[in-house]
C-alpha positions as CSV (number, residue, x, y, z in Angstrom):
1,M,0.0,0.0,0.0
2,P,1.2,3.6,-0.7
3,P,2.1,5.7,2.3
4,I,-0.4,7.7,4.3
5,A,0.3,11.1,5.9
6,V,-1.0,11.4,9.4
7,I,-1.2,15.1,10.4
8,D,-1.8,17.2,13.5
9,F,-2.0,20.9,14.0
10,E,-1.7,23.0,17.1
11,T,-3.5,26.3,16.7
12,T,-4.5,29.6,18.3
13,G,-8.2,28.7,18.2
14,I,-11.0,26.5,16.9
15,S,-11.5,27.6,13.3
16,P,-9.6,29.4,10.6
17,G,-12.9,30.9,9.6
18,Q,-12.8,32.8,12.9
19,G,-9.2,34.0,12.4
20,A,-7.4,31.2,14.1
21,R,-4.0,30.2,12.7
22,A,-1.7,27.3,13.1
23,T,1.2,27.4,15.6
24,E,2.7,24.0,14.9
25,V,2.3,21.2,12.4
26,A,3.6,17.6,12.4
27,I,3.2,14.9,9.8
28,V,4.0,11.2,10.2
29,L,4.3,9.1,7.1
30,L,3.0,5.6,7.7
31,E,3.7,2.7,5.3
32,Q,2.6,-0.9,5.8
33,G,1.8,0.0,9.4
34,R,5.3,1.5,10.1
35,V,6.5,5.0,10.5
36,V,8.9,5.8,7.7
37,D,9.4,9.5,8.0
38,R,8.4,12.6,10.1
39,F,8.0,16.3,9.6
40,Q,7.5,18.9,12.4
41,S,7.8,22.6,12.7
42,L,6.5,25.6,14.8
43,M,5.3,28.3,12.5
44,K,5.1,32.1,12.7
45,T,1.8,33.7,11.6
46,G,1.8,37.0,13.6
47,V,-1.4,35.9,15.4
48,W,-1.3,36.2,19.2
49,I,-1.5,32.9,21.1
50,P,-4.1,33.2,24.0
51,S,-2.9,32.2,27.4
52,F,-5.2,29.3,27.7
53,I,-3.8,27.8,24.5
54,T,-0.3,28.2,25.9
55,Q,-1.4,26.4,29.1
56,L,-2.8,23.6,26.9
57,T,0.0,23.2,24.4
58,G,3.0,24.8,26.1
59,I,3.6,26.8,22.9
60,T,4.3,30.5,23.7
61,N,4.3,33.6,21.7
62,A,8.1,33.8,22.1
63,M,8.5,30.3,20.7
64,V,6.6,31.1,17.5
65,A,8.3,34.6,17.1
66,N,11.5,32.7,16.4
67,A,9.9,30.1,14.2
68,P,9.9,30.0,10.4
69,D,7.2,31.9,8.5
70,A,4.0,29.9,8.1
71,A,4.2,30.1,4.3
72,Q,7.6,28.5,4.2
73,V,6.6,25.8,6.7
74,M,3.5,25.0,4.6
75,Q,5.6,24.8,1.4
76,D,7.9,22.3,3.1
77,A,4.9,20.4,4.6
78,A,3.2,20.1,1.2
79,R,6.4,18.9,-0.4
80,F,6.8,16.3,2.4
81,V,3.2,15.0,1.9
82,G,3.3,15.0,-1.9
83,D,0.3,13.2,-3.2
84,A,-0.1,10.9,-0.2
85,P,-3.6,10.7,1.2
86,M,-4.1,12.1,4.7
87,V,-5.5,11.0,8.0
88,A,-6.1,13.0,11.2
89,H,-7.7,12.4,14.5
90,N,-10.8,14.7,14.2
91,A,-10.0,15.4,10.5
92,S,-12.8,18.0,10.3
93,F,-10.5,20.2,12.4
94,D,-7.1,19.5,10.9
95,S,-8.3,19.5,7.3
96,K,-9.6,23.0,7.6
97,F,-6.3,24.3,8.9
98,W,-4.4,22.3,6.2
99,Q,-6.5,23.9,3.5
100,A,-6.5,27.4,5.0
101,E,-2.8,27.6,5.7
102,L,-2.0,26.2,2.2
103,A,-4.4,28.7,0.7
104,L,-2.6,31.6,2.5
105,A,0.7,30.3,1.0
106,D,-0.9,30.2,-2.5
107,L,-0.7,26.4,-2.6
108,P,-3.3,23.8,-3.5
109,A,-4.7,21.3,-1.1
110,P,-5.9,18.4,-3.2
111,Q,-5.3,15.6,-0.6
112,P,-8.3,13.6,0.7
113,F,-8.7,13.1,4.4
114,A,-9.8,10.2,6.5
115,C,-10.6,10.5,10.2
116,T,-9.6,8.1,13.0
117,V,-12.4,9.5,15.2
118,L,-15.0,8.3,12.7
119,L,-13.2,5.1,12.1
120,S,-12.9,4.4,15.8
121,R,-16.6,5.0,16.4
122,R,-17.3,2.2,13.8
123,L,-14.6,-0.3,14.8
124,Y,-14.5,0.2,18.6
125,P,-18.0,1.3,19.7
126,Q,-17.1,-0.2,23.1
127,A,-14.3,2.4,23.8
128,P,-15.0,4.6,26.8
129,S,-14.6,7.7,24.5
130,H,-13.0,8.4,21.1
131,K,-10.5,11.0,22.3
132,L,-7.0,10.3,21.1
133,G,-5.5,9.8,24.5
134,T,-8.3,7.6,25.7
135,L,-8.1,5.4,22.6
136,V,-4.3,5.1,22.9
137,D,-4.7,3.9,26.5
138,F,-7.7,1.6,25.6
139,H,-5.6,-0.2,23.0
140,G,-2.4,-0.3,25.1
141,L,-0.5,1.9,22.6
142,P,2.5,3.9,23.7
143,R,2.1,7.6,24.5
144,T,4.7,9.5,22.6
145,G,5.7,12.7,24.3
146,Q,3.6,15.6,25.5
147,A,-0.1,15.6,24.5
148,H,-1.3,18.6,22.6
149,R,2.1,19.0,20.9
150,A,1.8,18.2,17.2
151,L,4.4,15.5,16.7
152,A,3.3,13.5,19.8
153,D,-0.3,13.6,18.7
154,A,0.5,12.8,15.1
155,E,2.6,9.8,16.2
156,M,-0.2,8.6,18.5
157,A,-2.8,9.0,15.7
158,A,-0.4,7.1,13.4
159,A,-0.1,4.3,15.9
160,L,-3.9,4.2,16.3
161,L,-4.3,4.0,12.5
162,A,-1.8,1.2,12.3
163,H,-3.7,-0.7,15.0
164,M,-6.9,-0.3,13.1
165,Q,-5.4,-1.6,9.9
166,H,-4.0,-4.6,11.9
167,D,-7.4,-5.3,13.4
168,L,-9.0,-5.1,10.0
169,R,-6.6,-7.7,8.8
170,T,-6.7,-10.1,11.8
171,L,-10.2,-9.7,13.2
172,W,-12.1,-8.9,10.1
173,R,-10.0,-10.8,7.6
174,V,-9.6,-7.8,5.2
175,A,-6.4,-8.7,3.3
176,E,-5.6,-5.1,2.3
177,P,-7.2,-2.3,4.5
178,S,-6.7,0.3,1.8
179,Y,-7.2,4.0,2.1
180,A,-10.3,3.7,-0.1
181,L,-11.7,1.2,2.4
182,L,-11.0,3.6,5.3
183,Q,-12.9,6.4,3.5
184,T,-15.8,4.1,2.8
185,L,-15.8,2.7,6.4
186,Q,-15.9,6.2,8.0
187,R,-19.0,7.0,6.1
188,C,-20.7,3.7,6.7
189,A,-23.8,3.6,9.0
190,K,-22.8,1.9,12.2
191,P,-25.3,-1.0,11.9
192,K,-23.8,-1.8,8.4
193,V,-20.1,-2.0,9.4
194,G,-20.1,-5.7,9.8
195,A,-21.7,-6.4,6.5
196,L,-19.3,-4.0,4.7
197,L,-16.2,-5.6,6.2
198,A,-17.5,-9.1,5.6
199,Q,-18.0,-8.1,1.9
200,H,-14.4,-6.9,1.7
201,A,-13.1,-10.1,3.3
202,M,-15.2,-12.3,0.9
203,A,-13.9,-10.3,-2.1
204,A,-10.3,-10.9,-1.0
205,V,-11.0,-14.7,-0.7
206,A,-12.6,-14.7,-4.1
207,V,-9.6,-13.0,-5.7
208,A,-7.2,-15.5,-3.9
């Protein structure tokens, strides 16, 4: 399977539509369930970081003042991702910042997104919640660094995605849990998940 780019942003607020900007971005390239490369950078936008965001992330105004300009960071990030499809934990959040920051850098954002929150709700309805840290603990996955820093969260989301692909292979007998399947699965009505995955497992047996 081709690589998948797992991304996480830290930001000054909830939505770029409300003037929020990114303060940090990290991307982990996952191939065959293994991390093969990483990209991480703070980024300077000129937008003030509120104190409650600093308390949450540890990212200060002084830190981003000395960071590379956001446009340069996004050029580097886009080059790093290339044409790899993307995944994020709560992709509705990260995809908006990916598109908005690339637009401000006059760059296209053609990459599709899949969401590990939506996937988790379909594969693990028994989980106590679908927050990233809770899911990492629920599956016994390692915590990688400080939560609410982009690289640590991207690495944990990548580990969660790899765990999902492993479970699709071993528990659901899906020979190749492709990105296309992930996109279909995240849109699937929850009562129909079993039938969808059984269909993919049967198709793999028929091809074999």
